[in-house]
C-alpha positions in Angstrom: -19.1 44.6 -20.5 -17.2 46.3 -17.6 -15.5 44.2 -15.1 -16.8 44.3 -11.5 -14.6 45.6 -8.7 -12.2 43.1 -7.3 -11.9 41.1 -10.5 -8.4 40.6 -12.0 -7.3 41.0 -15.6 -4.6 39.1 -17.4 -1.9 41.8 -17.3 -2.2 42.0 -13.5 -1.6 38.2 -13.3 1.4 38.5 -15.6 2.8 41.4 -13.6 2.6 39.6 -10.3 3.9 36.4 -11.9 6.9 38.3 -13.2 7.4 39.9 -9.8 7.4 36.4 -8.2 10.0 35.1 -10.6 12.1 38.3 -10.2 12.1 38.1 -6.4 12.9 34.4 -6.4 15.8 34.8 -8.8 16.9 37.9 -6.9 16.9 35.8 -3.8 19.1 33.2 -5.5 21.5 35.9 -6.8 21.6 37.7 -3.4 22.2 34.4 -1.6 25.2 33.5 -3.8 26.5 37.1 -3.6 26.2 37.3 0.2 27.4 33.8 0.9 23.8 32.7 1.8 23.0 35.5 4.3 19.7 34.1 5.6 17.6 37.1 6.3 17.7 38.7 2.9 17.2 35.5 1.0 14.2 34.4 3.1 12.6 37.8 2.8 13.0 37.9 -1.0 11.6 34.3 -1.3 8.7 35.2 1.0 7.9 38.2 -1.1 8.0 35.9 -4.2 5.5 33.6 -2.4 3.2 36.5 -1.7 3.3 37.5 -5.4 2.5 34.0 -6.4 -0.5 34.0 -4.0 -1.7 37.3 -5.4 -1.3 36.1 -9.0 -3.2 32.9 -8.2 -6.0 34.8 -6.6 -6.3 37.2 -9.6 -6.2 34.3 -12.0 -9.0 32.6 -10.0 -11.1 35.9 -10.3 -10.6 35.9 -14.1 -11.8 32.3 -14.2 -14.8 33.1 -12.1 -15.7 36.1 -14.2 -15.5 34.0 -17.4 -17.7 31.3 -15.9 -20.3 33.9 -15.0 -20.2 35.3 -18.5 -20.6 31.8 -19.9 -23.6 31.3 -17.6 -25.2 34.5 -18.8 -24.7 33.5 -22.4 -26.1 30.0 -22.0 -28.8 30.7 -19.5 -27.3 28.5 -16.8 -27.0 29.7 -13.2 -23.3 30.0 -12.1 -22.6 27.7 -9.3 -25.9 25.9 -9.7 -24.3 22.6 -8.7 -23.5 24.0 -5.2 -25.8 22.6 -2.5 -25.1 25.3 0.1 -23.3 28.6 0.2 -20.4 28.8 2.6 -21.2 30.6 5.9 -19.1 33.5 7.0 -19.9 35.1 10.3 -20.7 38.8 10.1 -19.5 40.7 13.2 -16.9 39.1 15.3 -14.3 40.1 17.9 -12.5 36.8 17.4 -10.1 37.9 14.6 -8.9 40.8 16.7 -8.3 38.5 19.7 -6.6 35.9 17.5 -4.3 38.6 16.1 -3.4 39.8 19.6 -2.8 36.3 20.7 -0.6 35.5 17.8 1.3 38.7 18.3 2.0 37.7 21.9 3.1 34.2 20.8 5.6 35.6 18.3 6.9 38.1 20.8 7.0 35.4 23.4 9.5 33.4 21.2 11.9 36.4 21.7 11.0 37.6 25.2 10.3 34.4 27.0 7.6 32.3 28.6 6.1 35.2 30.5 4.7 36.5 27.2 4.5 33.2 25.3 2.1 31.4 27.7 -0.5 34.2 27.8 -0.3 34.4 24.0 -0.9 30.7 23.7 -3.9 30.9 26.0 -5.3 34.0 24.2 -4.8 32.3 20.8 -6.5 29.1 22.0 -9.4 31.0 23.5 -9.9 33.0 20.2 -9.8 29.9 18.1 -12.3 28.1 20.3 -14.6 31.1 20.4 -14.5 31.6 16.6 -15.1 27.9 16.0 -18.1 27.9 18.3 -19.5 31.1 16.7 -19.1 29.5 13.3 -20.9 26.3 14.4 -23.8 28.2 15.9 -23.9 30.5 12.8 -24.4 33.8 14.6 
């Protein structure tokens, strides 16, 4: 049986797991070597965290594929205990507005209140709009 697109395999999980360990240990070594220079250590540790998230997602996809294969073999429906499928809105401008607002907020931390305040307002507006759209289920 061929695996569907988007499903992980065990070697990919292992690769991203090793990448996470390597970046974390590299951050420790770099920190000791550079007398705890903050930027490099934080960036290496953040990249290790991203690799952990990716490995976890791929491991979850493997588990999901195995449960679907088990359901096909036994005749049970996968996810039959679920009452309702989660709702995801289709077309929406709110993610774009939220991204612009968060960009302004982050730039506002550096540039000052004249950028920070509009960023907070835009972020709050996008969050409220997205929440209302999700509640209405449009």
